[in-house]
C-alpha positions in Angstrom: -22.8 -153.5 -76.2 -21.1 -150.3 -75.5 -18.6 -149.1 -72.9 -20.0 -147.9 -69.6 -22.2 -144.9 -70.1 -21.7 -141.7 -68.1 -24.4 -139.4 -66.8 -25.4 -138.1 -70.2 -28.9 -136.9 -69.3 -29.6 -133.5 -67.9 -32.0 -134.9 -65.4 -29.6 -137.4 -63.9 -27.7 -136.8 -60.6 -24.3 -135.2 -60.7 -21.3 -137.6 -61.0 -20.3 -137.2 -57.4 -23.9 -137.3 -55.9 -24.6 -140.0 -53.3 -26.0 -143.1 -54.8 -29.8 -143.2 -54.5 -30.7 -146.9 -54.6 -34.4 -147.3 -55.2 -36.8 -147.3 -58.2 -35.9 -143.7 -59.1 -36.6 -143.2 -62.8 -35.5 -139.9 -64.3 -37.7 -138.1 -66.8 -36.0 -139.7 -69.8 -36.6 -143.2 -68.3 -40.3 -142.5 -68.0 -40.5 -141.2 -71.6 -38.8 -144.3 -73.0 -41.0 -146.6 -70.9 -44.2 -144.8 -71.9 -43.3 -144.7 -75.6 -42.3 -148.4 -75.5 -45.6 -149.4 -73.9 -47.6 -147.3 -76.4 -45.8 -148.7 -79.5 -46.0 -152.3 -78.1 -49.8 -151.9 -77.7 -50.1 -150.7 -81.3 -47.8 -153.5 -82.6 -49.8 -156.1 -80.6 -53.1 -154.9 -81.9 -52.0 -154.8 -85.5 -50.3 -158.2 -85.1 -53.3 -160.1 -83.7 -56.3 -158.0 -85.1 -54.8 -156.5 -88.3 -54.5 -152.9 -89.3 -52.1 -152.9 -92.2 -48.6 -154.4 -92.8 -46.9 -151.0 -92.8 -48.4 -149.8 -89.5 -47.6 -153.2 -87.9 -44.0 -153.0 -89.1 -43.4 -149.3 -88.1 -44.9 -149.8 -84.6 -43.0 -153.0 -84.0 -39.7 -151.4 -85.2 -40.2 -148.4 -82.9 -41.1 -150.7 -80.0 -37.9 -152.8 -80.6 -35.7 -149.6 -80.6 -37.2 -148.4 -77.4 -36.9 -151.8 -75.7 -33.3 -151.9 -76.8 -32.7 -148.7 -75.0 -34.4 -150.1 -71.8 -32.3 -153.2 -72.0 -29.2 -151.0 -72.2 -30.2 -148.8 -69.2 -31.1 -151.9 -67.1 -27.7 -153.4 -67.8 -25.9 -150.2 -66.8 -27.8 -150.1 -63.5 -26.7 -153.7 -62.9 -23.1 -153.3 -63.9 -22.4 -150.0 -62.1 -22.5 -152.0 -58.8 -19.4 -153.9 -59.8 -17.4 -151.2 -61.6 -17.1 -149.9 -65.2 -15.4 -153.1 -66.4 -18.3 -155.3 -65.3 -20.7 -152.9 -66.9 -18.9 -153.3 -70.2 -19.0 -157.1 -70.0 -22.7 -157.2 -69.1 -23.4 -154.8 -72.0 -21.4 -157.0 -74.3 -23.4 -160.1 -73.2 -26.9 -158.7 -72.9 -27.0 -155.4 -74.8 -27.5 -157.1 -78.1 -30.5 -159.1 -77.0 -33.1 -157.3 -79.1 -30.9 -157.7 -82.2 -30.3 -161.3 -81.3 -34.1 -162.0 -81.0 -34.8 -160.2 -84.3 -32.1 -162.2 -86.1 -33.2 -165.6 -84.7 -36.9 -165.0 -85.7 -35.7 -163.9 -89.1 -33.6 -167.0 -89.5 -36.5 -169.1 -88.4 -38.5 -167.4 -91.2 -35.7 -168.1 -93.7 -34.7 -164.5 -94.1 -31.0 -165.1 -94.2 -30.3 -162.2 -96.5 -32.0 -159.8 -94.0 -29.9 -161.1 -91.2 -26.6 -160.8 -93.1 -27.4 -157.3 -94.2 -28.5 -156.4 -90.6 -25.2 -157.5 -89.2 -23.2 -155.4 -91.7 -25.8 -152.6 -91.4 -25.3 -152.4 -87.6 -21.6 -151.9 -88.1 -22.1 -149.3 -90.8 -24.8 -147.5 -88.8 -22.4 -147.0 -85.9 -19.2 -146.3 -87.9 -20.8 -143.9 -90.4 -24.2 -142.7 -89.2 -23.7 -142.4 -85.4 -20.0 -141.5 -85.6 -20.7 -139.0 -88.4 -23.4 -137.3 -86.2 -20.9 -137.2 -83.3 -18.4 -135.4 -85.4 -20.9 -133.0 -86.9 -22.5 -132.1 -83.5 -19.2 -131.9 -81.6 -17.3 -130.1 -84.4 -19.9 -127.4 -85.0 -20.2 -126.7 -81.3 -16.5 -127.0 -80.2 -14.4 -127.0 -83.4 -11.7 -129.7 -83.9 -11.9 -132.4 -81.3 -9.2 -134.7 -80.0 -9.4 -138.5 -80.4 -5.8 -139.1 -79.2 -6.6 -141.9 -76.8 -4.8 -145.2 -76.4 -8.1 -146.7 -75.4 -9.8 -145.6 -78.6 -6.9 -146.8 -80.7 -7.0 -150.2 -78.9 -10.7 -150.6 -79.6 -10.2 -149.7 -83.3 -7.4 -152.3 -83.7 -9.6 -155.0 -82.2 -12.4 -153.9 -84.6 -10.1 -154.3 -87.5 -9.0 -157.8 -86.4 -12.6 -158.9 -85.6 -14.1 -157.7 -88.9 -11.2 -159.2 -90.9 -11.8 -162.6 -89.2 -15.6 -162.2 -89.8 -15.3 -161.6 -93.6 -12.6 -164.2 -94.3 -15.1 -166.8 -95.4 -16.5 -164.2 -97.8 -12.9 -163.6 -99.2 -12.5 -167.4 -99.7 -15.8 -167.5 -101.5 -14.9 -164.5 -103.8 -11.5 -165.8 -104.9 -12.9 -169.4 -105.3 -10.4 -170.9 -102.8 -10.7 -174.6 -101.9 -12.2 -173.5 -98.6 -15.2 -172.0 -100.5 -16.7 -175.5 -100.9 -16.9 -175.7 -97.1 -18.4 -172.3 -96.3 -20.6 -173.5 -93.5 -17.8 -175.3 -91.7 -15.4 -172.4 -92.2 -18.1 -170.0 -90.9 -18.5 -172.1 -87.7 -14.7 -172.3 -87.3 -14.4 -168.5 -87.7 -17.2 -168.0 -85.2 -15.6 -170.2 -82.6 -12.3 -168.3 -82.9 -14.1 -165.0 -82.6 -16.0 -166.1 -79.5 -12.7 -167.4 -78.0 -11.2 -164.0 -78.7 -14.0 -162.3 -76.8 -13.5 -164.7 -73.9 -9.8 -163.9 -73.8 -10.5 -160.1 -73.7 -12.9 -160.5 -70.7 -10.1 -160.2 -68.2 -9.0 -156.8 -69.5 -12.7 -155.7 -69.7 -13.3 -156.7 -66.1 -10.6 -154.5 -64.8 -11.9 -151.4 -63.1 -11.0 -148.1 -64.7 -8.3 -146.2 -62.8 -7.8 -143.3 -65.2 -10.5 -140.5 -64.8 -9.6 -139.3 -68.3 -10.5 -142.5 -70.2 -13.7 -144.3 -70.7 -14.7 -146.2 -67.6 -12.6 -144.0 -65.3 -14.1 -143.5 -61.8 -15.1 -139.9 -62.5 -17.2 -141.0 -65.5 -19.6 -143.4 -63.7 -23.1 -142.5 -62.6 -24.2 -143.9 -59.3 -26.8 -146.6 -59.6 -30.4 -145.2 -59.3 -32.2 -148.6 -59.0 -32.2 -151.3 -56.4 -30.7 -154.6 -57.7 -34.1 -156.4 -57.7 -35.7 -153.6 -59.7 -32.8 -153.5 -62.2 -33.0 -157.3 -62.7 -36.8 -157.1 -63.0 -36.6 -154.3 -65.6 -34.0 -156.2 -67.6 -36.1 -159.4 -67.5 -39.3 -157.5 -68.5 -37.7 -155.5 -71.3 -35.9 -158.6 -72.7 -39.0 -160.7 -72.6 -41.0 -157.9 -74.3 -38.3 -157.5 -76.9 -38.6 -161.2 -77.7 -42.4 -160.9 -78.3 -42.1 -157.7 -80.3 -39.2 -159.1 -82.4 -41.5 -161.9 -83.5 -44.2 -159.4 -84.4 -41.5 -157.3 -86.2 -40.3 -160.2 -88.3 -43.8 -161.4 -89.1 -44.6 -157.9 -90.5 -41.3 -157.5 -92.2 -42.0 -159.3 -95.5 -45.5 -157.9 -96.1 -44.2 -154.4 -95.3 -41.3 -154.8 -97.7 -43.7 -155.9 -100.4 -46.1 -153.0 -99.7 -43.3 -150.4 -99.6 -41.3 -151.9 -102.4 -38.0 -152.3 -100.6 -35.5 -155.2 -100.9 -34.5 -157.6 -98.2 -30.9 -156.2 -98.3 -32.1 -152.6 -97.7 -34.5 -153.7 -95.0 -31.7 -155.5 -93.1 -29.0 -153.0 -93.8 -31.0 -149.9 -92.8 -34.3 -150.6 -91.1 -33.4 -153.6 -88.9 -29.9 -152.3 -88.1 -31.2 -148.9 -86.9 -34.2 -150.4 -85.0 -31.8 -152.7 -83.1 -29.3 -150.2 -81.7 -29.7 -146.6 -82.9 -31.4 -145.1 -79.7 -28.9 -146.8 -77.5 -26.0 -145.0 -79.2 -27.6 -141.6 -79.0 -25.4 -141.2 -75.9 -22.4 -141.0 -78.2 -23.8 -137.8 -79.8 -24.6 -136.4 -76.4 -21.0 -136.9 -75.3 -19.6 -135.3 -78.4 -21.9 -132.3 -77.8 -20.4 -132.0 -74.3 -16.9 -132.0 -75.9 -16.0 -135.5 -74.5 -15.0 -136.7 -77.9 -12.6 -139.5 -76.9 -15.2 -141.1 -74.7 -17.9 -140.6 -77.4 -15.6 -142.3 -80.0 -14.9 -145.3 -77.7 -18.6 -145.7 -77.0 -19.6 -145.7 -80.6 -16.7 -147.9 -81.8 -17.3 -150.6 -79.1 -20.8 -151.4 -80.4 -19.7 -152.7 -83.9 -16.8 -154.5 -82.2 -19.3 -156.5 -80.1 -21.4 -157.3 -83.2 -18.3 -158.7 -85.0 -16.9 -160.4 -81.9 -20.1 -161.8 -80.3 -23.4 -161.3 -82.1 -22.4 -162.5 -85.6 -20.6 -165.7 -84.5 -23.2 -166.5 -81.9 -25.9 -166.4 -84.6 -23.9 -168.6 -86.9 -23.7 -171.3 -84.2 -27.2 -170.9 -82.9 -28.7 -171.2 -86.4 -26.9 -174.6 -86.8 -27.8 -175.8 -83.3 -31.5 -174.8 -83.5 -32.0 -176.0 -87.0 -33.0 -172.7 -88.5 -32.0 -171.5 -91.9 -28.2 -171.8 -92.0 -26.4 -168.5 -91.5 -22.8 -168.3 -92.8 -20.3 -165.5 -92.8 -20.3 -165.5 -96.6 -21.6 -162.0 -97.4 -22.2 -160.4 -100.8 -19.3 -158.6 -102.3 -21.0 -155.2 -101.9 -21.5 -155.8 -98.2 -17.9 -156.8 -97.8 -16.6 -153.8 -99.6 -19.0 -151.5 -97.6 -17.9 -152.7 -94.2 -14.2 -152.7 -95.2 -14.4 -149.1 -96.2 -16.2 -148.1 -93.0 -13.8 -149.9 -90.7 -10.7 -148.5 -92.5 -12.1 -145.0 -92.4 -12.7 -145.3 -88.6 -9.1 -146.5 -88.2 -7.7 -143.6 -90.2 -9.7 -141.1 -88.2 -8.6 -142.7 -84.9 -4.9 -142.7 -85.7 -5.1 -139.2 -87.1 -6.1 -138.2 -83.6 -8.5 -135.4 -84.5 -12.1 -135.1 -85.8 -13.9 -132.2 -87.5 -17.5 -131.6 -88.5 -16.5 -131.8 -92.2 -15.2 -135.4 -91.6 -18.5 -136.1 -89.9 -20.5 -134.7 -92.9 -18.4 -137.0 -95.2 -19.3 -140.1 -93.1 -23.0 -139.2 -93.2 -22.9 -138.7 -97.0 -21.1 -142.0 -97.4 -23.7 -143.8 -95.3 -26.5 -142.2 -97.5 -24.8 -143.4 -100.7 -24.3 -146.9 -99.3 -27.9 -147.1 -98.1 -29.2 -145.9 -101.5 -27.0 -148.5 -103.3 -28.9 -151.3 -101.5 -32.4 -149.9 -102.2 -32.8 -152.3 -105.1 -31.2 -155.3 -103.5 
């Protein structure tokens, strides 16, 4: 889902250390595995034996977030053998598996509003919450940071194009264009074009990085720590576990919303979106703290790009093929305005070429206001 991740953990081997192919898990790996198993156990017990809707929901959400992090790490260990470009492609294809599972189970349960809000919420969480934290942490520690990267600008342009294509059915609906009467067909057409755009960009993504100063450059890559069979097994196990827990999560979602008193829109926009990808993007904040601001920006921005380019169109097509509740790309006006503001702000920040902690604080404040706006629906 994101660009290739460098050695952001203090307990990982140095960038130029010899590759240690084995089943070597660093301390942070063990912490995530242990916590994932613990929360999965609690979620399983509450799902099958009872224990309260809120506890079932919170434990399942925590388990999904941790399993998403494991999926991301497994993909990195697979892709690093074939170069940074391949890592990015694998992350694009597999990194969104937990979010995909949650969305499919939610569509099966008829929670279309939750899925639509979660898709927009994932974009907002990355562009406002995670990016804002990057700017605050990096700015307070290092002062004004540079974003003057051709790579970062390129990703931002692609994000603008992809999100614009994704919300066009919503625009047609809002202005009552003739196409509004065919919103399902238009959504499928838009989804096909978005997926074709993703396929067309694969060739560029597959190229190995040759500039050490940009994301994916040779000096950025961490040598693989896991043997290939172990990496494949970890990916399969974490993906399978994510599928089970996603079902438990969605089952507990409606009772928990009723118990807490939150709307479907808020649950999708904030809770589901953060559960699906927040932990995976902590690496962006770590990079900003190390004054690697350009790389941090590229990592964070690439995640919403893949949501618009791959996850959203794939869900539209799968909902039709599998016979679930029909998902269209016709979002509510408030969702469209919110995502448009977030994408345009990220573009302004990128082309300005610099970031400060004050800008980050502004992004965080905006995210808080948008989240509060959806509390009632």
